[in-house]
C-alpha positions in Angstrom: 33.5 4.6 19.5 30.6 2.8 17.9 31.3 1.7 14.4 27.9 1.9 12.6 27.4 0.8 9.0 28.5 3.3 6.4 25.6 5.6 5.3 23.2 4.6 8.2 23.2 8.1 9.6 21.9 9.5 6.3 19.1 7.1 5.9 15.7 9.0 6.0 13.1 7.8 8.5 9.4 7.0 8.0 7.5 8.9 10.6 5.1 6.7 12.4 4.4 8.9 15.5 0.8 9.4 16.0 -1.6 11.1 18.3 -4.9 9.8 20.0 -7.1 11.5 17.4 -10.8 11.9 17.8 -11.1 11.2 14.2 -8.2 9.3 12.6 -8.2 9.4 8.8 -4.4 9.8 8.1 -3.1 6.4 7.6 -5.4 4.7 5.0 -6.4 2.1 7.6 -9.8 0.4 7.4 -12.2 2.5 9.5 -14.0 -0.6 10.8 -12.8 -3.7 12.9 -13.5 -7.1 11.5 -17.1 -8.4 11.2 -18.4 -9.9 14.4 -18.6 -13.5 13.1 -15.1 -13.3 11.8 -13.9 -11.9 15.1 -15.5 -14.8 16.9 -13.9 -17.3 14.7 -10.5 -15.6 15.1 -10.8 -15.5 18.9 -11.7 -19.1 19.0 -8.7 -20.1 16.8 -6.3 -18.0 18.9 -7.5 -19.8 22.0 -6.0 -22.9 20.6 -2.6 -21.7 19.7 0.4 -23.5 21.1 2.4 -20.5 22.2 5.4 -22.7 23.1 5.9 -23.8 19.5 7.5 -22.1 16.5 5.2 -21.3 13.5 5.0 -24.4 11.3 2.0 -25.5 9.4 0.2 -22.1 9.9 2.4 -20.5 7.3 1.9 -23.1 4.6 -1.9 -23.3 5.4 -2.2 -19.6 4.5 -0.1 -20.0 1.3 -2.3 -22.9 0.2 -5.4 -21.1 0.8 -4.2 -18.0 -1.1 -2.8 -20.0 -4.0 -6.0 -21.9 -4.4 -7.9 -18.7 -4.7 -5.7 -17.4 -7.5 -5.4 -20.7 -9.3 -1.8 -21.0 -8.4 0.5 -23.4 -6.5 1.9 -23.0 -3.1 5.3 -22.3 -4.6 3.9 -19.2 -6.3 3.0 -17.5 -2.9 5.2 -15.9 -0.2 4.0 -14.4 3.1 5.5 -11.4 4.8 5.0 -8.9 7.6 2.7 -6.7 5.5 3.4 -6.0 1.8 5.9 -3.4 3.0 8.3 -6.2 4.2 7.9 -8.0 0.9 8.7 -4.9 -1.1 11.7 -4.2 1.1 13.0 -7.8 0.6 12.5 -7.5 -3.2 14.6 -4.3 -3.2 17.2 -6.2 -1.2 17.2 -9.1 -3.7 17.3 -7.0 -6.8 19.7 -4.3 -5.3 23.0 -4.7 -3.6 25.0 -2.5 -5.9 24.9 1.0 -7.4 24.9 -0.8 -10.7 21.6 -2.1 -9.9 18.9 0.4 -10.7 15.3 0.4 -9.3 12.8 2.5 -11.2 9.5 3.8 -9.7 7.2 6.7 -10.2 7.0 9.8 -8.0 5.0 10.8 -6.2 4.3 7.3 -5.1 4.8 5.2 -1.9 7.6 7.1 -0.1 9.2 3.9 1.1 10.4 3.0 -2.4 13.2 5.6 -2.2 14.1 4.5 1.3 14.1 0.7 0.5 16.3 1.5 -2.6 18.8 3.2 -0.5 18.8 0.5 2.2 19.3 -2.0 -0.5 22.4 0.0 -1.7 20.8 0.3 -5.2 20.2 3.4 -7.2 16.7 4.6 -7.2 15.5 6.1 -10.4 12.3 8.1 -9.9 10.1 8.9 -12.9 8.0 12.0 -12.4 4.2 11.7 -12.9 2.5 14.3 -14.9 0.9 17.4 -13.4 -2.4 15.5 -13.0 -0.4 12.6 -11.5 -1.0 10.3 -14.5 1.9 8.1 -15.6 3.3 8.3 -19.2 3.8 4.7 -19.9 6.4 5.1 -22.7 8.4 7.5 -20.5 8.5 5.0 -17.7 9.4 2.1 -20.0 12.2 4.3 -21.5 13.5 5.0 -18.0 13.5 1.3 -17.2 15.5 0.5 -20.4 17.9 3.4 -20.2 18.8 2.6 -16.6 19.1 -1.1 -17.5 17.0 -1.6 -14.3 17.0 -4.8 -12.2 13.5 -3.9 -10.9 10.6 -1.7 -12.0 7.9 -0.9 -9.5 4.5 0.4 -10.0 1.8 1.0 -7.2 -1.7 0.5 -8.6 -3.8 2.2 -7.5 -1.2 4.7 -6.7 -0.5 6.0 -3.1 -0.9 8.9 -2.3 -2.5 10.2 -5.6 -5.2 7.6 -5.7 -5.4 7.1 -9.5 -5.0 3.7 -11.2 -3.8 2.1 -14.4 -6.2 0.0 -16.4 -5.4 -3.7 -17.0 -4.5 -2.9 -20.6 -2.0 -0.3 -19.4 -0.4 -2.7 -16.9 -0.1 -5.4 -19.6 1.5 -2.8 -21.9 4.1 -2.2 -19.3 4.6 -5.9 -18.6 5.2 -6.8 -22.2 7.6 -3.9 -22.6 9.7 -4.5 -19.4 12.2 -7.5 -19.3 13.5 -7.0 -15.8 11.6 -8.0 -12.7 8.4 -5.9 -12.6 6.7 -5.5 -9.3 3.0 -4.4 -9.1 2.1 -3.1 -5.7 -1.6 -3.8 -5.3 -2.1 -2.7 -1.7 -5.4 -1.0 -2.5 -6.6 -3.3 -5.3 -9.8 -4.4 -3.4 -11.1 -0.9 -3.7 -10.3 -0.9 -7.4 -11.2 -4.4 -8.5 -8.9 -4.8 -11.4 -6.0 -7.0 -10.3 -3.3 -8.0 -12.8 -2.8 -11.3 -11.2 -4.0 -13.1 -14.3 -1.0 -11.8 -16.1 1.4 -13.8 -14.0 1.4 -16.9 -16.2 1.9 -14.9 -19.3 4.8 -12.7 -17.9 7.1 -14.6 -15.6 9.0 -11.5 -14.6 5.7 -10.1 -13.0 5.3 -9.9 -9.3 2.2 -8.9 -7.5 2.3 -7.8 -3.8 -0.9 -7.4 -1.7 -1.8 -6.8 1.9 -4.3 -7.6 4.6 -3.9 -4.1 6.2 -6.3 -2.2 4.1 -9.5 -4.0 3.0 -9.3 -6.5 5.6 -8.5 -4.2 8.4 -5.5 -6.2 9.8 -3.0 -3.3 10.0 -2.0 -4.3 13.5 -1.2 -7.9 12.4 1.2 -7.0 9.7 0.5 -9.6 7.0 1.0 -9.4 3.3 1.8 -11.7 0.4 3.3 -11.8 -3.0 2.4 -13.8 -6.1 5.1 -14.7 -8.5 6.9 -17.4 -10.5 8.2 -20.0 -8.3 11.8 -19.2 -9.1 11.3 -15.5 -7.9 9.6 -16.8 -4.8 12.5 -19.2 -4.1 15.1 -16.5 -4.5 13.2 -13.9 -2.6 12.6 -16.3 0.3 16.3 -16.5 0.8 16.2 -12.9 2.1 13.8 -13.7 5.0 14.8 -15.1 8.3 13.5 -18.4 9.6 10.1 -18.1 11.4 9.7 -14.6 10.2 5.9 -14.7 10.6 4.3 -15.1 14.0 1.5 -17.6 14.6 -0.9 -15.0 15.9 -0.8 -13.0 12.7 -1.0 -16.1 10.5 -4.0 -17.7 12.0 -5.8 -14.4 12.1 -5.1 -13.7 8.4 -6.0 -17.3 7.6 -9.5 -17.0 9.2 -10.1 -13.6 7.6 -9.1 -15.0 4.2 -11.4 -17.9 4.7 -14.2 -15.5 5.5 -13.2 -12.8 3.0 -16.7 -12.6 1.6 -17.8 -11.2 4.9 -15.6 -8.2 4.4 -17.3 -7.2 1.0 -19.9 -5.0 2.8 -17.0 -3.1 4.5 -15.3 -2.6 1.3 -18.4 -1.4 -0.4 -19.1 1.0 2.4 -15.6 2.5 2.0 -15.9 2.8 -1.7 -19.3 4.4 -1.4 -18.0 6.9 1.1 -15.0 7.7 -1.1 -17.3 8.4 -4.0 -19.6 10.5 -1.8 -16.8 12.5 -0.4 -15.2 13.0 -3.8 -18.4 14.5 -5.2 -18.9 16.7 -1.9 -15.3 18.0 -1.9 -15.6 18.9 -5.6 -18.3 21.4 -4.7 -15.7 23.5 -2.8 -14.3 25.4 -5.7 -11.1 26.4 -3.8 -10.1 22.7 -3.7 -8.6 20.5 -6.4 -9.8 17.0 -5.8 -8.0 14.1 -7.5 -9.9 11.1 -8.8 -9.3 8.0 -6.5 -9.7 4.2 -6.8 -8.6 3.6 -3.2 -10.0 4.2 0.3 -8.6 7.8 0.4 -8.8 11.1 -1.5 -6.0 13.6 -2.3 -7.0 17.3 -2.3 -4.9 20.4 -3.1 -5.6 23.6 -1.3 -3.5 26.8 -1.4 -3.7 27.0 2.4 -3.2 23.3 3.2 -0.8 23.9 6.1 -3.3 26.2 7.8 -6.3 23.9 7.1 -4.3 20.9 8.5 -3.4 22.9 11.7 -7.2 23.6 12.1 -8.1 20.0 11.7 -5.4 18.9 14.2 -6.7 21.5 16.7 -10.1 19.8 16.2 -8.8 16.4 17.0 -8.8 15.2 13.4 -5.7 13.7 11.9 -5.2 13.8 8.0 -2.0 13.3 6.2 -0.3 16.5 5.4 1.9 16.3 2.2 2.0 20.1 1.7 5.7 20.4 2.1 6.6 17.3 0.1 7.9 17.8 -3.4 5.4 17.2 -6.2 2.7 17.2 -3.5 2.8 20.9 -2.5 -0.3 22.0 -0.5 -1.8 18.6 -0.7 -3.7 16.7 2.0 -4.6 13.0 1.9 -7.7 12.0 3.7 -8.7 8.4 4.4 -12.4 7.4 4.5 -13.7 7.1 8.0 -17.2 6.2 9.0 -20.0 8.3 7.5 -20.4 10.5 10.5 -16.7 11.0 10.8 -16.5 12.0 7.2 -19.4 14.4 7.7 -17.6 16.1 10.6 -14.3 16.7 8.8 -16.2 17.8 5.6 -18.1 20.5 7.5 -14.9 21.7 9.2 -13.3 22.1 5.8 -16.3 23.8 4.5 -16.3 26.3 7.4 -12.5 26.9 7.2 -12.6 27.6 3.4 -15.7 29.9 3.8 -14.0 31.8 6.5 -16.2 30.6 9.3 -13.3 29.2 11.3 
């Protein structure tokens, strides 16, 4: 008889099973690999890796570089295996008891609820409005009423795509006394990071990732910016050598050469704007504004549309059976020709030609 941890059987799972799609626009990945010069530098650096040694200075080299860019100290930066691991560790650090409440909007990043349960904390979701906007005062009241240990906002929000302004973020920051995590996984597509508020609000935490704008989803690298005391306590939840050298040196080179990624980011933003306008022309769809690299659409026959796209080798994210996201599909931006392909298929399906 195997004696598993209590509650493990009831833990929800995050579905990562995928198919070899002809066009893959279901995971909010960057649709382009790294720029050629960056790739050349990365491969050269990887050729000099001492595979027999544990990670050492590579971790602090990346921390130093990130800290310098934000005008912070090394002690204000922590690296993790994607921002997802950092968020999971923060839930662990501020959880640990049902008396510890973690407040977050819904719909938002689906892992928040899973992380709260794994941390043995009570998740307190706050419903977004029908248009997926967040009522700031309702959120603040929920944080205060719950006596929350952690409040979380994804900005821009996944999977809805909308974003809070810096003024709105500061209004939240000045009204929340517990730890306040701002998940900025898609911030490069929006351009309005709240990192400058860190020195003004020591309870604020900013989490970011290399997976989206930098196209390093396979490397699993993210970082958080926070007061050194928060960094010190959160770091206690990580194991020694939790980051591998291959990912660290790849991220380090990409961050050194981050200006080379700007054209990629601009292309993705341009495609998002173009496809938003094109999708709005289909009167049967409701298309939600986005500040990310994806678009959320509502269609009454979303399941059927998704089945048709799958049969055509196109993978989009089907949320049609998810509460608060009924009949919604999320479509990441692919290359221009990929976007034109799935757009035509949607047109044909809605018009009855498929």
